[in-house]
C-alpha positions, 0 to 999 in steps of 0.5 A, a space after each residue: 593444381 587445385 586439390 579437388 581430388 584427394 591425394 594419396 602418397 604410395 610408398 612402395 619399393 616394388 615397381 609392379 605393386 606400385 604401378 597396380 596401386 597407382 592405376 587403381 587409385 587413379 581409376 577411383 578418382 584419386 591424385 597419386 604421388 609415389 615414392 620408392 624408398 623411405 627418404 624419398 617418402 619423407 621429402 614427398 610428404 613435405 612437398 605434396 601434403 597428401 591426404 592419406 599415405 599407403 606405406 610399405 613396412 619394408 623399404 630401402 633406407 628409412 623403414 616404413 615403421 620409422 617413417 610412420 613414427 616420425 610423421 605421427 610425432 610431428 604436429 604438421 603430419 600427425 593427422 594424415 592417415 597411414 595405411 601400413 602394408 606388410 608381409 608380416 602377418 604375426 599379431 605382434 607385428 600388427 600391434 607394433 604397426 598400430 602402436 607406432 601410429 598406423 591407422 590401419 594395417 594390411 597384410 600382403 598379399 592383399 586384395 586391391 579392392 579391400 585396400 581401396 575400401 580401406 583408403 576410402 574409409 580413412 578418407 571419410 574420416 579426414 576429408 568427408 566432403 571428398 567422399 560426397 558427404 554433407 557437412 553441417 556447422 550450426 545453421 550452415 549446411 554444405 552438400 559436397 555432392 551437389 555443390 550447394 550451401 544453405 544457411 538457415 535453409 536459405 541458399 547461398 551463392 558462392 564462387 568456386 574458391 569460396 566453396 572450397 574455402 568453406 569446405 576446408 573450414 567445415 571439415 575441421 571446425 575450430 582448426 586455425 588455418 594459416 594463409 599458407 595452409 589455405 593456399 596449399 589446400 584451396 589453390 594448390 602448391 604449384 600455383 603462385 598466389 599472393 597470400 593476401 589473395 586469401 584475405 580477399 576470398 575470406 572477405 567474399 566468403 564472409 559476405 556470402 555467409 552473412 547475406 541473409 543476416 546472422 553472425 559471421 562464423 569465421 574467426 580471424 586469429 591474429 598472427 595465425 590465420 582463420 578458423 570456423 567457430 
């Protein structure tokens, strides 16, 4: 499945709350994966590479606070926003959650509408294109809402795969993406595509970006992958 819709991992051991969150997130256009305990959550993070995690503090097995600590100390997962849910309302608990690495802290019982707003707010920070924002890098402008790309104010024709590749690069300029990471982000984990296919589409993207002249903005990092700028 191509990740056009951001993926939220909901880690909550109470079935009723898990179902309410899943229903509302799906209605808001998110792909939702769930886990009922801490150990399952750690496996799901590896499997689905979520864009954001809604994480309950009190869980069977590994606690939410320990999951947060582990994810925020790993290079591969430290950038994933984590919204911590907890019945602990004391300031010392809130501070502990944030100091462990949580990006936001919501006290139970909470307003579902408020939580949804906090999810969208965190998502704007890490995947701006998913919320329809306009992205700019040098003379390249990508409008995620209208699916239009221009360079030097001239329109570019990009195929759907090239558009998703460019979106991925423009959301994190300078970051080096491996072929495997691009396959996961652009094609999806459940679709088998040879890694050399990435090279083919990178070539098409480069051609499209330079059709009106200008330097190639994509950089090949030997043995590592590709980056924008």
